[in-house]
PDB file of N, CA, C, O and CB in Angstrom:
ATOM      1  N   UNK A   1    -147.221 -89.551-120.265  1.00  0.00           N
ATOM      2  CA  UNK A   1    -147.458 -89.406-118.604  1.00  0.00           C
ATOM      3  C   UNK A   1    -146.937 -88.468-118.106  1.00  0.00           C
ATOM      4  O   UNK A   1    -145.727 -88.643-118.248  1.00  0.00           O
ATOM      5  CB  UNK A   1    -147.009 -90.405-117.756  1.00  0.00           C
ATOM      6  N   UNK A   2    -147.150 -87.394-117.507  1.00  0.00           N
ATOM      7  CA  UNK A   2    -146.374 -86.407-116.740  1.00  0.00           C
ATOM      8  C   UNK A   2    -145.760 -86.657-115.576  1.00  0.00           C
ATOM      9  O   UNK A   2    -146.569 -87.246-114.859  1.00  0.00           O
ATOM     10  CB  UNK A   2    -147.045 -85.459-116.467  1.00  0.00           C
ATOM     11  N   UNK A   3    -144.630 -86.489-114.971  1.00  0.00           N
ATOM     12  CA  UNK A   3    -143.943 -87.095-113.600  1.00  0.00           C
ATOM     13  C   UNK A   3    -144.499 -86.055-113.028  1.00  0.00           C
ATOM     14  O   UNK A   3    -144.448 -84.926-113.516  1.00  0.00           O
ATOM     15  CB  UNK A   3    -142.219 -87.329-113.349  1.00  0.00           C
ATOM     16  N   UNK A   4    -145.240 -86.427-111.641  1.00  0.00           N
ATOM     17  CA  UNK A   4    -145.549 -85.425-110.867  1.00  0.00           C
ATOM     18  C   UNK A   4    -144.479 -84.947-110.135  1.00  0.00           C
ATOM     19  O   UNK A   4    -143.587 -85.687-109.720  1.00  0.00           O
ATOM     20  CB  UNK A   4    -146.516 -85.729-110.113  1.00  0.00           C
ATOM     21  N   UNK A   5    -144.515 -83.759-109.951  1.00  0.00           N
ATOM     22  CA  UNK A   5    -143.261 -82.990-109.192  1.00  0.00           C
ATOM     23  C   UNK A   5    -143.657 -82.960-107.596  1.00  0.00           C
ATOM     24  O   UNK A   5    -144.632 -82.392-107.103  1.00  0.00           O
ATOM     25  CB  UNK A   5    -143.036 -81.229-109.824  1.00  0.00           C
ATOM     26  N   UNK A   6    -142.705 -83.676-106.961  1.00  0.00           N
ATOM     27  CA  UNK A   6    -142.921 -83.332-105.283  1.00  0.00           C
ATOM     28  C   UNK A   6    -142.714 -82.024-104.837  1.00  0.00           C
ATOM     29  O   UNK A   6    -141.875 -81.333-105.415  1.00  0.00           O
ATOM     30  CB  UNK A   6    -141.966 -84.103-104.366  1.00  0.00           C
ATOM     31  N   UNK A   7    -143.542 -81.448-103.614  1.00  0.00           N
ATOM     32  CA  UNK A   7    -143.572 -80.399-103.561  1.00  0.00           C
ATOM     33  C   UNK A   7    -143.282 -80.189-102.161  1.00  0.00           C
ATOM     34  O   UNK A   7    -143.932 -81.085-101.623  1.00  0.00           O
ATOM     35  CB  UNK A   7    -144.594 -79.949-104.106  1.00  0.00           C
ATOM     36  N   UNK A   8    -142.620 -79.460-101.133  1.00  0.00           N
ATOM     37  CA  UNK A   8    -142.261 -79.110 -99.879  1.00  0.00           C
ATOM     38  C   UNK A   8    -142.739 -78.076 -99.513  1.00  0.00           C
ATOM     39  O   UNK A   8    -142.901 -77.195-100.357  1.00  0.00           O
ATOM     40  CB  UNK A   8    -141.117 -79.044 -99.678  1.00  0.00           C
ATOM     41  N   UNK A   9    -143.183 -77.803 -97.906  1.00  0.00           N
ATOM     42  CA  UNK A   9    -143.366 -76.567 -97.401  1.00  0.00           C
ATOM     43  C   UNK A   9    -142.298 -76.575 -96.710  1.00  0.00           C
ATOM     44  O   UNK A   9    -141.756 -77.497 -96.100  1.00  0.00           O
ATOM     45  CB  UNK A   9    -144.549 -76.248 -96.719  1.00  0.00           C
ATOM     46  N   UNK A  10    -141.834 -74.788 -96.915  1.00  0.00           N
ATOM     47  CA  UNK A  10    -140.614 -74.308 -96.268  1.00  0.00           C
ATOM     48  C   UNK A  10    -141.421 -73.351 -95.005  1.00  0.00           C
ATOM     49  O   UNK A  10    -142.451 -72.735 -95.282  1.00  0.00           O
ATOM     50  CB  UNK A  10    -139.477 -73.349 -97.490  1.00  0.00           C
ATOM     51  N   UNK A  11    -140.986 -73.326 -93.995  1.00  0.00           N
ATOM     52  CA  UNK A  11    -141.395 -72.217 -92.980  1.00  0.00           C
ATOM     53  C   UNK A  11    -140.051 -71.433 -92.343  1.00  0.00           C
ATOM     54  O   UNK A  11    -139.085 -72.067 -91.919  1.00  0.00           O
ATOM     55  CB  UNK A  11    -142.302 -72.959 -91.692  1.00  0.00           C
ATOM     56  N   UNK A  12    -140.109 -70.264 -92.337  1.00  0.00           N
ATOM     57  CA  UNK A  12    -138.832 -69.392 -91.551  1.00  0.00           C
ATOM     58  C   UNK A  12    -139.013 -69.756 -90.041  1.00  0.00           C
ATOM     59  O   UNK A  12    -140.131 -69.484 -89.604  1.00  0.00           O
ATOM     60  CB  UNK A  12    -138.942 -67.493 -91.742  1.00  0.00           C
ATOM     61  N   UNK A  13    -138.156 -70.301 -89.181  1.00  0.00           N
ATOM     62  CA  UNK A  13    -138.328 -70.109 -87.586  1.00  0.00           C
ATOM     63  C   UNK A  13    -137.510 -69.411 -87.326  1.00  0.00           C
ATOM     64  O   UNK A  13    -137.731 -69.061 -86.167  1.00  0.00           O
ATOM     65  CB  UNK A  13    -138.248 -71.162 -86.659  1.00  0.00           C
ATOM     66  N   UNK A  14    -136.429 -68.833 -87.769  1.00  0.00           N
ATOM     67  CA  UNK A  14    -135.378 -67.890 -86.773  1.00  0.00           C
ATOM     68  C   UNK A  14    -135.244 -66.701 -87.757  1.00  0.00           C
ATOM     69  O   UNK A  14    -135.470 -66.756 -88.966  1.00  0.00           O
ATOM     70  CB  UNK A  14    -133.622 -68.678 -86.328  1.00  0.00           C
ATOM     71  N   UNK A  15    -134.883 -65.728 -87.122  1.00  0.00           N
ATOM     72  CA  UNK A  15    -134.592 -64.295 -87.594  1.00  0.00           C
ATOM     73  C   UNK A  15    -133.118 -64.060 -88.570  1.00  0.00           C
ATOM     74  O   UNK A  15    -132.016 -64.307 -88.081  1.00  0.00           O
ATOM     75  CB  UNK A  15    -134.475 -63.368 -86.144  1.00  0.00           C
ATOM     76  N   UNK A  16    -133.272 -63.572 -89.940  1.00  0.00           N
ATOM     77  CA  UNK A  16    -132.180 -63.325 -90.410  1.00  0.00           C
ATOM     78  C   UNK A  16    -131.274 -62.498 -90.084  1.00  0.00           C
ATOM     79  O   UNK A  16    -130.159 -62.530 -90.604  1.00  0.00           O
ATOM     80  CB  UNK A  16    -132.324 -63.176 -91.250  1.00  0.00           C
ATOM     81  N   UNK A  17    -131.663 -61.531 -89.064  1.00  0.00           N
ATOM     82  CA  UNK A  17    -130.928 -60.532 -88.533  1.00  0.00           C
ATOM     83  C   UNK A  17    -129.441 -60.911 -88.149  1.00  0.00           C
ATOM     84  O   UNK A  17    -129.367 -61.964 -87.516  1.00  0.00           O
ATOM     85  CB  UNK A  17    -131.655 -60.055 -87.410  1.00  0.00           C
ATOM     86  N   UNK A  18    -128.187 -60.242 -88.411  1.00  0.00           N
ATOM     87  CA  UNK A  18    -127.142 -60.608 -88.180  1.00  0.00           C
ATOM     88  C   UNK A  18    -126.387 -61.824 -88.839  1.00  0.00           C
ATOM     89  O   UNK A  18    -125.338 -62.342 -88.456  1.00  0.00           O
ATOM     90  CB  UNK A  18    -127.261 -60.660 -87.112  1.00  0.00           C
ATOM     91  N   UNK A  19    -127.018 -62.092 -89.712  1.00  0.00           N
ATOM     92  CA  UNK A  19    -126.540 -63.167 -90.738  1.00  0.00           C
ATOM     93  C   UNK A  19    -125.776 -62.372 -92.230  1.00  0.00           C
ATOM     94  O   UNK A  19    -126.040 -61.296 -92.766  1.00  0.00           O
ATOM     95  CB  UNK A  19    -128.090 -64.167 -91.214  1.00  0.00           C
ATOM     96  N   UNK A  20    -124.839 -63.345 -92.544  1.00  0.00           N
ATOM     97  CA  UNK A  20    -124.261 -62.473 -93.881  1.00  0.00           C
ATOM     98  C   UNK A  20    -124.967 -62.669 -94.955  1.00  0.00           C
ATOM     99  O   UNK A  20    -125.472 -63.746 -95.271  1.00  0.00           O
ATOM    100  CB  UNK A  20    -122.852 -62.783 -94.353  1.00  0.00           C
ATOM    101  N   UNK A  21    -125.047 -61.481 -95.664  1.00  0.00           N
ATOM    102  CA  UNK A  21    -125.927 -61.322 -96.784  1.00  0.00           C
ATOM    103  C   UNK A  21    -126.532 -62.522 -97.726  1.00  0.00           C
ATOM    104  O   UNK A  21    -127.727 -62.793 -97.839  1.00  0.00           O
ATOM    105  CB  UNK A  21    -125.231 -60.494 -97.582  1.00  0.00           C
ATOM    106  N   UNK A  22    -125.239 -63.296 -98.492  1.00  0.00           N
ATOM    107  CA  UNK A  22    -125.544 -64.528 -99.109  1.00  0.00           C
ATOM    108  C   UNK A  22    -126.959 -65.539 -98.169  1.00  0.00           C
ATOM    109  O   UNK A  22    -127.767 -66.230 -98.791  1.00  0.00           O
ATOM    110  CB  UNK A  22    -123.913 -65.358 -99.132  1.00  0.00           C
ATOM    111  N   UNK A  23    -126.969 -65.427 -96.948  1.00  0.00           N
ATOM    112  CA  UNK A  23    -127.926 -65.988 -96.409  1.00  0.00           C
ATOM    113  C   UNK A  23    -129.162 -65.373 -96.328  1.00  0.00           C
ATOM    114  O   UNK A  23    -130.023 -65.792 -97.102  1.00  0.00           O
ATOM    115  CB  UNK A  23    -127.582 -66.297 -95.399  1.00  0.00           C
ATOM    116  N   UNK A  24    -129.383 -64.684 -95.748  1.00  0.00           N
ATOM    117  CA  UNK A  24    -130.326 -63.352 -96.314  1.00  0.00           C
ATOM    118  C   UNK A  24    -130.877 -63.633 -97.729  1.00  0.00           C
ATOM    119  O   UNK A  24    -132.061 -63.749 -98.047  1.00  0.00           O
ATOM    120  CB  UNK A  24    -129.371 -61.848 -96.453  1.00  0.00           C
ATOM    121  N   UNK A  25    -129.915 -63.709 -98.422  1.00  0.00           N
ATOM    122  CA  UNK A  25    -130.569 -63.772 -99.913  1.00  0.00           C
ATOM    123  C   UNK A  25    -130.990 -64.829-100.337  1.00  0.00           C
ATOM    124  O   UNK A  25    -131.506 -64.891-101.453  1.00  0.00           O
ATOM    125  CB  UNK A  25    -129.810 -63.441-100.918  1.00  0.00           C
ATOM    126  N   UNK A  26    -130.884 -65.713 -99.673  1.00  0.00           N
ATOM    127  CA  UNK A  26    -131.387 -66.989-100.274  1.00  0.00           C
ATOM    128  C   UNK A  26    -132.734 -67.341 -99.572  1.00  0.00           C
ATOM    129  O   UNK A  26    -133.594 -68.040-100.108  1.00  0.00           O
ATOM    130  CB  UNK A  26    -130.299 -68.202-100.097  1.00  0.00           C
ATOM    131  N   UNK A  27    -132.867 -66.692 -98.082  1.00  0.00           N
ATOM    132  CA  UNK A  27    -134.054 -66.993 -97.498  1.00  0.00           C
ATOM    133  C   UNK A  27    -135.283 -66.372 -98.302  1.00  0.00           C
ATOM    134  O   UNK A  27    -136.373 -66.918 -98.474  1.00  0.00           O
ATOM    135  CB  UNK A  27    -133.995 -66.526 -96.086  1.00  0.00           C
ATOM    136  N   UNK A  28    -134.876 -65.103 -98.764  1.00  0.00           N
ATOM    137  CA  UNK A  28    -135.366 -64.472 -99.873  1.00  0.00           C
ATOM    138  C   UNK A  28    -136.054 -64.811-101.415  1.00  0.00           C
ATOM    139  O   UNK A  28    -137.076 -64.482-102.019  1.00  0.00           O
ATOM    140  CB  UNK A  28    -134.487 -63.936-100.019  1.00  0.00           C
ATOM    141  N   UNK A  29    -134.948 -65.606-101.650  1.00  0.00           N
ATOM    142  CA  UNK A  29    -134.800 -66.166-102.628  1.00  0.00           C
ATOM    143  C   UNK A  29    -135.939 -67.770-102.618  1.00  0.00           C
ATOM    144  O   UNK A  29    -136.238 -68.456-103.595  1.00  0.00           O
ATOM    145  CB  UNK A  29    -133.184 -66.266-102.678  1.00  0.00           C
ATOM    146  N   UNK A  30    -136.312 -67.946-101.322  1.00  0.00           N
ATOM    147  CA  UNK A  30    -137.381 -68.808-101.191  1.00  0.00           C
ATOM    148  C   UNK A  30    -138.202 -68.869-100.837  1.00  0.00           C
ATOM    149  O   UNK A  30    -138.723 -69.854-100.315  1.00  0.00           O
ATOM    150  CB  UNK A  30    -137.371 -69.423-100.933  1.00  0.00           C
ATOM    151  N   UNK A  31    -138.831 -67.324-101.065  1.00  0.00           N
ATOM    152  CA  UNK A  31    -139.928 -66.755-100.506  1.00  0.00           C
ATOM    153  C   UNK A  31    -140.185 -66.682 -99.484  1.00  0.00           C
ATOM    154  O   UNK A  31    -141.339 -66.945 -99.146  1.00  0.00           O
ATOM    155  CB  UNK A  31    -140.726 -67.041-100.780  1.00  0.00           C
ATOM    156  N   UNK A  32    -139.137 -66.256 -98.458  1.00  0.00           N
ATOM    157  CA  UNK A  32    -139.839 -66.296 -97.130  1.00  0.00           C
ATOM    158  C   UNK A  32    -139.151 -64.760 -96.241  1.00  0.00           C
ATOM    159  O   UNK A  32    -137.968 -64.548 -95.977  1.00  0.00           O
ATOM    160  CB  UNK A  32    -139.400 -68.046 -96.243  1.00  0.00           C
ATOM    161  N   UNK A  33    -140.194 -63.987 -95.973  1.00  0.00           N
ATOM    162  CA  UNK A  33    -140.204 -62.649 -95.446  1.00  0.00           C
ATOM    163  C   UNK A  33    -139.941 -62.554 -94.251  1.00  0.00           C
ATOM    164  O   UNK A  33    -138.870 -62.082 -93.870  1.00  0.00           O
ATOM    165  CB  UNK A  33    -141.254 -62.027 -95.587  1.00  0.00           C
ATOM    166  N   UNK A  34    -141.036 -63.063 -93.289  1.00  0.00           N
ATOM    167  CA  UNK A  34    -141.003 -63.001 -92.025  1.00  0.00           C
ATOM    168  C   UNK A  34    -140.546 -63.987 -91.406  1.00  0.00           C
ATOM    169  O   UNK A  34    -140.119 -64.879 -92.139  1.00  0.00           O
ATOM    170  CB  UNK A  34    -141.979 -62.758 -91.607  1.00  0.00           C
ATOM    171  N   UNK A  35    -140.437 -64.251 -89.738  1.00  0.00           N
ATOM    172  CA  UNK A  35    -140.738 -65.304 -89.359  1.00  0.00           C
ATOM    173  C   UNK A  35    -142.105 -65.949 -89.274  1.00  0.00           C
ATOM    174  O   UNK A  35    -143.028 -65.267 -88.830  1.00  0.00           O
ATOM    175  CB  UNK A  35    -140.262 -65.267 -88.463  1.00  0.00           C
ATOM    176  N   UNK A  36    -142.307 -67.083 -89.622  1.00  0.00           N
ATOM    177  CA  UNK A  36    -143.187 -68.021 -89.340  1.00  0.00           C
ATOM    178  C   UNK A  36    -144.082 -68.007 -90.833  1.00  0.00           C
ATOM    179  O   UNK A  36    -145.136 -68.620 -91.002  1.00  0.00           O
ATOM    180  CB  UNK A  36    -144.018 -67.649 -87.876  1.00  0.00           C
ATOM    181  N   UNK A  37    -143.413 -67.182 -91.825  1.00  0.00           N
ATOM    182  CA  UNK A  37    -143.888 -67.319 -93.200  1.00  0.00           C
ATOM    183  C   UNK A  37    -143.508 -68.859 -93.813  1.00  0.00           C
ATOM    184  O   UNK A  37    -142.441 -69.453 -93.659  1.00  0.00           O
ATOM    185  CB  UNK A  37    -143.178 -66.092 -94.105  1.00  0.00           C
ATOM    186  N   UNK A  38    -144.565 -69.267 -94.468  1.00  0.00           N
ATOM    187  CA  UNK A  38    -144.057 -70.478 -95.298  1.00  0.00           C
ATOM    188  C   UNK A  38    -144.550 -70.561 -96.976  1.00  0.00           C
ATOM    189  O   UNK A  38    -145.547 -70.198 -97.599  1.00  0.00           O
ATOM    190  CB  UNK A  38    -144.645 -71.857 -94.490  1.00  0.00           C
ATOM    191  N   UNK A  39    -143.746 -70.991 -97.186  1.00  0.00           N
ATOM    192  CA  UNK A  39    -144.277 -71.468 -99.258  1.00  0.00           C
ATOM    193  C   UNK A  39    -143.511 -72.539 -99.533  1.00  0.00           C
ATOM    194  O   UNK A  39    -142.377 -72.890 -99.207  1.00  0.00           O
ATOM    195  CB  UNK A  39    -143.777 -70.149-100.830  1.00  0.00           C
ATOM    196  N   UNK A  40    -144.632 -73.121-100.409  1.00  0.00           N
ATOM    197  CA  UNK A  40    -144.351 -74.459-100.886  1.00  0.00           C
ATOM    198  C   UNK A  40    -143.730 -74.033-101.923  1.00  0.00           C
ATOM    199  O   UNK A  40    -143.892 -72.910-102.402  1.00  0.00           O
ATOM    200  CB  UNK A  40    -145.455 -75.447-101.150  1.00  0.00           C
ATOM    201  N   UNK A  41    -142.788 -75.098-102.458  1.00  0.00           N
ATOM    202  CA  UNK A  41    -141.960 -75.349-103.512  1.00  0.00           C
ATOM    203  C   UNK A  41    -141.873 -76.579-104.347  1.00  0.00           C
ATOM    204  O   UNK A  41    -142.443 -77.598-103.954  1.00  0.00           O
ATOM    205  CB  UNK A  41    -140.904 -75.178-103.077  1.00  0.00           C
ATOM    206  N   UNK A  42    -141.258 -76.572-105.386  1.00  0.00           N
ATOM    207  CA  UNK A  42    -141.260 -77.741-106.381  1.00  0.00           C
ATOM    208  C   UNK A  42    -140.095 -78.692-105.724  1.00  0.00           C
ATOM    209  O   UNK A  42    -139.308 -77.842-105.308  1.00  0.00           O
ATOM    210  CB  UNK A  42    -140.892 -77.216-108.097  1.00  0.00           C
ATOM    211  N   UNK A  43    -139.821 -79.320-105.562  1.00  0.00           N
ATOM    212  CA  UNK A  43    -137.874 -79.890-105.169  1.00  0.00           C
ATOM    213  C   UNK A  43    -137.159 -80.096-106.626  1.00  0.00           C
ATOM    214  O   UNK A  43    -137.515 -80.719-107.626  1.00  0.00           O
ATOM    215  CB  UNK A  43    -137.685 -81.918-104.162  1.00  0.00           C
ATOM    216  N   UNK A  44    -136.149 -79.413-106.366  1.00  0.00           N
ATOM    217  CA  UNK A  44    -135.468 -79.813-107.835  1.00  0.00           C
ATOM    218  C   UNK A  44    -133.650 -79.407-107.302  1.00  0.00           C
ATOM    219  O   UNK A  44    -133.473 -78.808-106.241  1.00  0.00           O
ATOM    220  CB  UNK A  44    -136.287 -78.492-109.543  1.00  0.00           C
ATOM    221  N   UNK A  45    -132.845 -79.688-107.895  1.00  0.00           N
ATOM    222  CA  UNK A  45    -131.314 -79.420-107.042  1.00  0.00           C
ATOM    223  C   UNK A  45    -131.299 -78.076-106.590  1.00  0.00           C
ATOM    224  O   UNK A  45    -130.885 -77.929-105.440  1.00  0.00           O
ATOM    225  CB  UNK A  45    -129.854 -79.598-108.000  1.00  0.00           C
ATOM    226  N   UNK A  46    -131.602 -77.190-107.129  1.00  0.00           N
ATOM    227  CA  UNK A  46    -131.197 -75.792-107.081  1.00  0.00           C
ATOM    228  C   UNK A  46    -132.066 -75.594-105.564  1.00  0.00           C
ATOM    229  O   UNK A  46    -131.441 -75.262-104.557  1.00  0.00           O
ATOM    230  CB  UNK A  46    -131.727 -74.723-108.628  1.00  0.00           C
ATOM    231  N   UNK A  47    -133.319 -75.794-105.532  1.00  0.00           N
ATOM    232  CA  UNK A  47    -134.191 -75.592-103.915  1.00  0.00           C
ATOM    233  C   UNK A  47    -133.328 -76.370-103.069  1.00  0.00           C
ATOM    234  O   UNK A  47    -132.920 -75.670-102.143  1.00  0.00           O
ATOM    235  CB  UNK A  47    -135.986 -76.298-103.747  1.00  0.00           C
ATOM    236  N   UNK A  48    -132.906 -77.514-103.029  1.00  0.00           N
ATOM    237  CA  UNK A  48    -132.513 -78.312-102.313  1.00  0.00           C
ATOM    238  C   UNK A  48    -131.156 -78.137-101.610  1.00  0.00           C
ATOM    239  O   UNK A  48    -130.722 -78.501-100.517  1.00  0.00           O
ATOM    240  CB  UNK A  48    -132.624 -79.265-102.958  1.00  0.00           C
ATOM    241  N   UNK A  49    -130.479 -77.214-102.986  1.00  0.00           N
ATOM    242  CA  UNK A  49    -129.123 -76.418-102.506  1.00  0.00           C
ATOM    243  C   UNK A  49    -129.440 -75.345-101.362  1.00  0.00           C
ATOM    244  O   UNK A  49    -128.837 -75.313-100.289  1.00  0.00           O
ATOM    245  CB  UNK A  49    -128.412 -75.554-103.848  1.00  0.00           C
ATOM    246  N   UNK A  50    -130.245 -74.659-101.653  1.00  0.00           N
ATOM    247  CA  UNK A  50    -130.600 -73.173-100.972  1.00  0.00           C
ATOM    248  C   UNK A  50    -131.160 -73.742 -99.723  1.00  0.00           C
ATOM    249  O   UNK A  50    -130.711 -73.113 -98.765  1.00  0.00           O
ATOM    250  CB  UNK A  50    -131.805 -72.056-101.863  1.00  0.00           C
ATOM    251  N   UNK A  51    -132.100 -74.844 -99.303  1.00  0.00           N
ATOM    252  CA  UNK A  51    -132.555 -75.445 -98.237  1.00  0.00           C
ATOM    253  C   UNK A  51    -131.322 -76.063 -97.461  1.00  0.00           C
ATOM    254  O   UNK A  51    -131.375 -76.043 -96.231  1.00  0.00           O
ATOM    255  CB  UNK A  51    -133.591 -76.424 -98.648  1.00  0.00           C
ATOM    256  N   UNK A  52    -130.475 -76.482 -97.940  1.00  0.00           N
ATOM    257  CA  UNK A  52    -129.158 -77.012 -97.057  1.00  0.00           C
ATOM    258  C   UNK A  52    -128.521 -75.861 -96.782  1.00  0.00           C
ATOM    259  O   UNK A  52    -127.977 -75.880 -95.678  1.00  0.00           O
ATOM    260  CB  UNK A  52    -128.077 -78.053 -97.785  1.00  0.00           C
ATOM    261  N   UNK A  53    -128.348 -74.499 -97.615  1.00  0.00           N
ATOM    262  CA  UNK A  53    -127.581 -73.532 -97.037  1.00  0.00           C
ATOM    263  C   UNK A  53    -128.185 -73.153 -95.663  1.00  0.00           C
ATOM    264  O   UNK A  53    -127.609 -72.802 -94.633  1.00  0.00           O
ATOM    265  CB  UNK A  53    -127.468 -72.370 -97.962  1.00  0.00           C
ATOM    266  N   UNK A  54    -129.514 -73.322 -95.930  1.00  0.00           N
ATOM    267  CA  UNK A  54    -130.134 -72.147 -94.413  1.00  0.00           C
ATOM    268  C   UNK A  54    -130.568 -72.971 -93.849  1.00  0.00           C
ATOM    269  O   UNK A  54    -130.888 -72.278 -92.883  1.00  0.00           O
ATOM    270  CB  UNK A  54    -131.366 -70.854 -94.451  1.00  0.00           C
ATOM    271  N   UNK A  55    -130.984 -74.219 -93.501  1.00  0.00           N
ATOM    272  CA  UNK A  55    -131.434 -75.284 -92.863  1.00  0.00           C
ATOM    273  C   UNK A  55    -131.605 -75.010 -91.637  1.00  0.00           C
ATOM    274  O   UNK A  55    -132.634 -75.204 -90.990  1.00  0.00           O
ATOM    275  CB  UNK A  55    -130.735 -76.295 -92.986  1.00  0.00           C
ATOM    276  N   UNK A  56    -130.283 -74.399 -91.147  1.00  0.00           N
ATOM    277  CA  UNK A  56    -130.396 -73.707 -89.611  1.00  0.00           C
ATOM    278  C   UNK A  56    -131.645 -72.992 -88.897  1.00  0.00           C
ATOM    279  O   UNK A  56    -131.935 -72.966 -87.701  1.00  0.00           O
ATOM    280  CB  UNK A  56    -129.433 -72.629 -89.582  1.00  0.00           C
ATOM    281  N   UNK A  57    -132.334 -72.386 -90.071  1.00  0.00           N
ATOM    282  CA  UNK A  57    -133.064 -71.220 -90.088  1.00  0.00           C
ATOM    283  C   UNK A  57    -134.629 -71.580 -90.308  1.00  0.00           C
ATOM    284  O   UNK A  57    -135.552 -70.808 -90.048  1.00  0.00           O
ATOM    285  CB  UNK A  57    -132.479 -70.284 -91.196  1.00  0.00           C
ATOM    286  N   UNK A  58    -134.750 -72.732 -90.769  1.00  0.00           N
ATOM    287  CA  UNK A  58    -136.200 -73.158 -91.477  1.00  0.00           C
ATOM    288  C   UNK A  58    -136.639 -74.575 -91.256  1.00  0.00           C
ATOM    289  O   UNK A  58    -136.008 -75.599 -90.994  1.00  0.00           O
ATOM    290  CB  UNK A  58    -136.146 -73.002 -93.086  1.00  0.00           C
ATOM    291  N   UNK A  59    -137.790 -74.350 -91.422  1.00  0.00           N
ATOM    292  CA  UNK A  59    -138.490 -76.127 -91.384  1.00  0.00           C
ATOM    293  C   UNK A  59    -138.989 -76.488 -92.387  1.00  0.00           C
ATOM    294  O   UNK A  59    -139.584 -75.643 -93.055  1.00  0.00           O
ATOM    295  CB  UNK A  59    -139.665 -76.520 -90.452  1.00  0.00           C
ATOM    296  N   UNK A  60    -138.928 -77.869 -92.852  1.00  0.00           N
ATOM    297  CA  UNK A  60    -139.067 -78.456 -93.891  1.00  0.00           C
ATOM    298  C   UNK A  60    -140.165 -79.294 -93.672  1.00  0.00           C
ATOM    299  O   UNK A  60    -140.039 -79.967 -92.649  1.00  0.00           O
ATOM    300  CB  UNK A  60    -137.969 -79.019 -94.293  1.00  0.00           C
ATOM    301  N   UNK A  61    -141.413 -79.511 -94.424  1.00  0.00           N
ATOM    302  CA  UNK A  61    -141.872 -80.586 -94.727  1.00  0.00           C
ATOM    303  C   UNK A  61    -142.750 -80.747 -96.010  1.00  0.00           C
ATOM    304  O   UNK A  61    -143.139 -79.860 -96.770  1.00  0.00           O
ATOM    305  CB  UNK A  61    -142.432 -80.922 -93.700  1.00  0.00           C
ATOM    306  N   UNK A  62    -143.001 -82.294 -96.072  1.00  0.00           N
ATOM    307  CA  UNK A  62    -143.529 -82.773 -97.095  1.00  0.00           C
ATOM    308  C   UNK A  62    -144.754 -82.316 -97.386  1.00  0.00           C
ATOM    309  O   UNK A  62    -145.490 -82.220 -96.404  1.00  0.00           O
ATOM    310  CB  UNK A  62    -143.520 -83.933 -97.036  1.00  0.00           C
ATOM    311  N   UNK A  63    -145.282 -81.956 -98.579  1.00  0.00           N
ATOM    312  CA  UNK A  63    -146.655 -81.667 -98.986  1.00  0.00           C
ATOM    313  C   UNK A  63    -147.156 -82.725 -99.754  1.00  0.00           C
ATOM    314  O   UNK A  63    -146.460 -83.440-100.476  1.00  0.00           O
ATOM    315  CB  UNK A  63    -146.784 -80.435 -99.733  1.00  0.00           C
ATOM    316  N   UNK A  64    -148.287 -82.817 -99.606  1.00  0.00           N
ATOM    317  CA  UNK A  64    -149.199 -84.330-100.108  1.00  0.00           C
ATOM    318  C   UNK A  64    -150.215 -83.870-101.205  1.00  0.00           C
ATOM    319  O   UNK A  64    -150.970 -84.689-101.730  1.00  0.00           O
ATOM    320  CB  UNK A  64    -150.270 -85.152 -98.659  1.00  0.00           C
TER     321      UNK A  64
END
């Protein structure tokens, strides 16, 4: 039996203008391009680390 992976929806709320390059690269790696763009991702330690780094710019919601 396969373990179901938890999914989360990440939405960009604030601009990356004026942010350091590593923050811009992290937002891009999460698949976010423009303000209010969203992406559904599987939860794993790498994704959670990226989310923690840019939590001031994004909104995270659980997906059922």
